[in-house]
N, C-alpha and C positions, 0 to 999 in steps of 0.2 A: 357273749363270751361263754364258752363251754366251762361250766363250773368244775369239771373234773381236772382241768388243767389251769385253773385260776391262780395257782400259786407260782406259775412261771410267767415272767414278764419280759418284754423287750422294750427298752427305752433308749433312744440314741444318746441320752445324757448320762446313762449308767453303763459303765464297763464297755464303752464304745458300741453300744447297741447289741451286745451279745446276750443271749438268754440267761437270766439270773432268777433266783428264787425271790419272790415278792418280799419286800421289806429287808432284803439283804443285798450284798454285793458278791454273793457266792455264785460262781458260774455253774450252770447246769452241766456243762461239759466236764468240769473238774470232778463233780460228783459222779458222773457216768464213768469217768476214767477210774475213779476209786472203786466203783462197783466192778468194773471190768478186770481190775487187778486182784479182785478177790476180797476186798474189804466188805465187812458186814455193816448193816445199818447202825449198830451200836458203836462201831469204830468211827463211822462217818460222823455220827452225832457227837462223839467225843472230840473230834477235830473241829466240827462246826455246830456247837450247841444251839445256835440261833435257828437251825433248821428243824428243831424238835417240833415246831408247830406244823411243819409240812409232812412229817413222817409219823405223827402220832394220831 
């Protein structure tokens, strides 16, 4: 496994196999949509504080 991306997983038993951040059920696509809409990391972490280990 490439360690740079070790915090994104795909498991058919979690969120129907869509990519999520490891240890959460937060969809990668949702976070990418937030970034695309102009949200900053601080705003995203406010919405999903469990992602702090991925972005710090």
